[in-house]
N, C-alpha and C positions, 0 to 999 in steps of 0.2 A: 409299683412305687419306685421312684428314683432311688438309686443305691444309697445316696446320702441320707435318705429318710426311710430305710428299710423297716419292715415290721419288727424285726428283732431289736433294732435300736429304739424305735419309738415306744414299743410296749415295755421294754426293760430287760430283754434277754433272759438269762437264766433266772434272775431274780423274779421276773414276772411268772415264769413257769413254776417256780418253787413256792411263791407266796400268794399269787392272785388267781392263776388259772383254776377254774372250777370252784373257787373259794369265795372271792369277794370282787366287787367292782373296782375298776382302776381307771384313773384319768391321766391323760397325756396332753400337755399343752402344746400348741403349735409354735410357741415362741422359740426362736433359735433354729427353727427348721427351714429348709429351702424348698420344700416340696410345693408344687402348685396343685390345683384341683385335678382329679382324675376325670371328673365328669362336669362339663360346662352346661349352661343353659342352652347354648347352641347345639351341643351334642344331643341333649334330651329332645329338643325340638326336631332334630333330624331323625332320630330313632322313631319318634312318634309319627312322623310324616312318611317314613319309608318302610315301615314294617307292619305286617298284619298282626296285631297284638290283641287277641281275643281275651275276655275275662276268663279265668282270674289272673292271667298273666299281666294284663293292664286293668287296673280297677281303681275306683274311688271309694273312700271310706269317710264317714262323718258320724260323730257321736257313737262310735263303736259299731256302726251298722254299714253294710255294703250298700253303696249308692246304686239304684237300678240303672242298668246299662243304657236304657233309652233316655236318661237324663243328660248324657254327654256324648252319645254316638248315634249313628243312623245306619241301618242295614244297607249294605252295598252289594250288588250283584253284577258279576262280570259276564261276558258273552258266553262263557261256558257253563253258566248257571251256578257258579260258586258264590255263596253269600257269606259275608263276614260283617262285623260291626266296625265301621270306620269312625274314629273320633270326629265329632262335629266341633270345629274350633269355637264357634260362638257358644254352644251349649257347654262345652268343656270349660271355657273361661268363666262362664257364669256360675257353674257349680263350684269351681275352685274359689271364686271370689266370695261365695256364700258360706265358705267354711269347710268344704270337702278337702281331703288330702289325696294326692295322687301317689299310687304305688305301681312300680314296674318291677315285676319279679325276674330274677335270673338275668339281669342286665349284663353280667359278666360273660354271658354266652354271645352277646352281640356288640360289645364295645371292647376294643383291644386293650386299652389302658387298664380298664377295670378287670378284665380277664387276667392280665399280667399280675396285678396286685393280688387277686384272689389266689392265683397259683403260688405266689411268694408266701402268702399267709398259710396256705396249705403245706408248703415245704417246711415252714417254721414250726407249725403246730402238729403236723402229722395227721390231719383229718380233712375229709372233703369239705369244701366251702362253696356256698351259693351266696350271691350278692344281689340285693334288692336296692332300688332307688326310691326315696320318699321325698315328696315335695309338698310344702304347706304354705299357706298365705295368711292365716288368721290365728287368733288365739283359741279358736274352737278346736277341741281335741278330735283327731280323726278316728282314734281307736279306743278311747277311754282308758281307764286304768286296767292293765292286764299284765300277764307274765308270758314268756316264751318257753317252749320245750327244748330250746337249744341255746347255747352261748352265742353272743353276738359281739362283734367289734364294729362300733359306729365311727364313721369318719365324716365329719361335717365338711361340706363343700362350699356352700354359699349361705349368707345370712346367719341367723342365730336360732337355736332351738333350746327351749327350757326343758330340763329333765328333773322329775321328782322320783325318788326311788324309795321303796319299802323292802325290807328283808323278806326272804321266802317264808311262807306260812306252811309249807310242806317240803321236807328235804328232798331235793333232786326229783322234782315231778317229771313225769314223762308223758309223751303223746298217748301211748297205750298204758293206762294206769288203772288201778283198782279204786282210786278215790281222787277227788278234786281238791286243790288247795282252798282253804277258806279265805275270804277277803281279809286283807290286813286292817289293823286298827291303829289309831293314833296318827300323829304327824309323820311325814316322810323322814327317813334317816339322812337323806341327802337332797339338796335342791340347788341346781347349778345350771349355767347356760353354756352350751357348746358354740364356739365361734369357728370360722373357717380354719381347717387344719387340725382342730382339736380331735382327740380320739377318746372314746369311752369303751371300756370292756365291761360286759355285763353277763354274769353267769346265768344259766337257765334257772327259772323259778323266781327270780327277783321281779317284784312288781314295779311297774313304771308308768308314769303319766307324762305325755310329751306334747308340748304346744309351741307354736310359732308366735309367741306373744311379745317379741321384741321389736315389732314395727317394721319387719322386712320379710321378704319371701325367703324361705328356708329350703335348702336342698341338701340332703345327706345320703350316704351309702351305708347300708348295714350288711356286713359280712357275716353270715350265719354259719356256725360250725355244727356239722352233723354230730349229734350226741353219740358217744361211744360208751356204753354202759356195761354193767355186769351181764345183762341179758344179751348184749352184742357178743361178749366173750363166750357165753354159753352156747349161743347159736353157732358160732364158728367151731366151737369144740365138738358139738354134735356131728358136724360134717367131718371133722378130723377123726372122729372115733369110728368111722364106718370101716376102717380096716379090721376092727375087732368083730368077730363072729357074733358075739352076744348082742351088739348093737344092731346087727342086721337080722337077728332072729325074730320071728313072730312073737308077739306078746302072748303068753300062754293063758288066755282068758278062761279056757275051759279045763285047765289042768288042775291037779290036786293042790291044796295049800302048800304042801311040801315042795312040789315042783315050782310053783310060783315064787316061793321064798328063795329057792336055789337060783332061779332066773334073776331075781332082784339082786342077789348077792354077786352074781357075775357082772351085772351092770355097775354095781357099786364099786367093784374092784377095778373095772375099766376106767371109770371116771376118776377115782382116787389116784390111780396110777398117773393120769395126766396132771392132776392137781399137785402131785408131789414134785413136779418139775419146777425148780425155782425160777427158770427162764421162760415160763409159760407166757407171761405177758409180752416179753420181747419177741418171742416166736409168733404170737398173734399179730403184734404190730408189724413185723416184717412181712408176714404172709398177706395181711390185708392191704398193706401199703404197696407192695410190689405187684399184686394182682389187680389193684384198682386201675380202671381204664384211663383215668386222668382226663385230659381235655384234647382228644385227638382232632386233627385237622387235615384236610387233603393237601397234597403237595403238587398240584398242577402247575405246569404241564407235564410233569415227570411221572407218567403212569407206569413206566417200566423200571428204569434204573437211573440214578443220578449221574449226570456226566462229570467228568473231572474238570470242573469249572471252578476256579478259585473264588469267583464272585458270588457264587450261590451261598445263601445264608440259611442256616437251619437252627432249630431249637427243640429241645426235649420237651415232650408234651405230658410226660408222667412225673408230676412233682415229687412223688415218693419213691422214685427209683433208687436202687441201692447197688453199690459196686463192692465186690468181695474178692479177695485173693484166693486162689486155689492152692492146695497142698503141694502141687508140683513146682510152684514158684515161677513157672513159666507162662501161666495163663491166669486170667481173672474172669469173673462172671458178672455181667450186668443183668439185673433182674428188674423188669419194668413192664407194666401193662399186661401182666399174665404170661410173660414169655422170659426165658433166660437165654442169654447169648454168652458163649465163651470166646474171648478174644486173647490175642497175644499180649503179654504184659507191656509191650512197647506202646500199645494203644492207650495206656492208663492216663497220660497227660491230657489227651483230647477228651477222653471220657469224663475226666474231672471237670473240664470246662463245661461240658454239656450238663453235668449234674447241678451246676449253679442255676440252671434255668434261663440263662441269657442267650441271646442269639449270637452265633459265631459263623464265620464263613468257612468254606472248605479250605481256602488258603491259610487262614488263621489256624485251623485245626491241624492241617498238615505241618505247618511250621512248628507248632507247639510240640508235636510228637515226633518230629523229624521223620515223617513218612511222606510218600509221594501222594500227589492228589488223586491218582487212580485208586490207590489202596484205601484212601480215606473215603472216597465216593462209594466204593464197594461196601465199606463198613456201614456207612450211613444209610445205604440202600436197605440193608438188613433191618435197620431200626425203623425206617419208613414202612416197610412191609409188615413189621410187627406192630404198627400203630403206636409207636413210642416216640416218634420223631416226625417233625413236619418242616417243609421248606417254607421260610417266612420271607425270602427275598430271592428272586430269580436271577438278579443281576442284569435284567433286560429292561 
């Protein structure tokens, strides 16, 4: 997203985090913003024409059912005997005109602007993000009334889409759950239309029904937020507890009741010791954020080391990287993509630029930190080798 319309600004910053996130839906109007669409119809056409997108990556849905792939594509085999389903434009157009909705999963992996927006949202909210594109042409529902097992941020691109919302019928439902939410009763609690540039935030579990019933083709992006639940924390904690011998000990299935009780007491003490840490959630957030691989990208043609070329542009590919000062006061540590690097404190200004997620040239970084281009190139090479940085402009 352009800086003038950042996610933090559009969603409401700290107020959104404190009052809406994981709690209730929130709407943000496009009025007064200067952002254009991230994904155009031309972009979508180009993606469909130039990528092999097998179901379920590319799929059609109608009345809550997946449309059979042979209704809109045809098997294609190349000279090496590889077969895939290529969209047949005539069949595809016909299916969409008859009420099907088009879905393209993970478009952030193949579209630069959408990728950058997903990274910025991940940086703001601190959780992995996947972006899907949805296109509809009729008032017929593609998916029926349903709920999602993850929060979503919807950004309308073209046309208009009507949304009707019902409150959750099971608190915080999950993909792997012991029960399913019952269908909601009564009228929706909200009924509105999204227009280009409008944003909807919807927590998981909220039922919704969506139709393109405004007389125009609709294209929107849905940024899905990976759910981070108590089960997520417990799973991480299990790994963290492996330093404790009781956790590594075999379960005494054939021991006496007294020995089994003693074993359980040791486990209980180990777990409670962890839960007594008031900073446990912060430690979890930092650990999972700085070890997440992010969105790595190659830096060709520089397969060895970056040259001291002022025109080369780079960008950090780990949205949840962290920078911390060390007790010696002379060094600081950058943690990203599962690796930690110690740098001289003089490098802090250029590292702060990288942490914003924007692209910067070697020359800009050198001037910002008052360092030579050769030293900056060497520093950046370490980050490239650690899969935390990528060249985004070769200057050639």
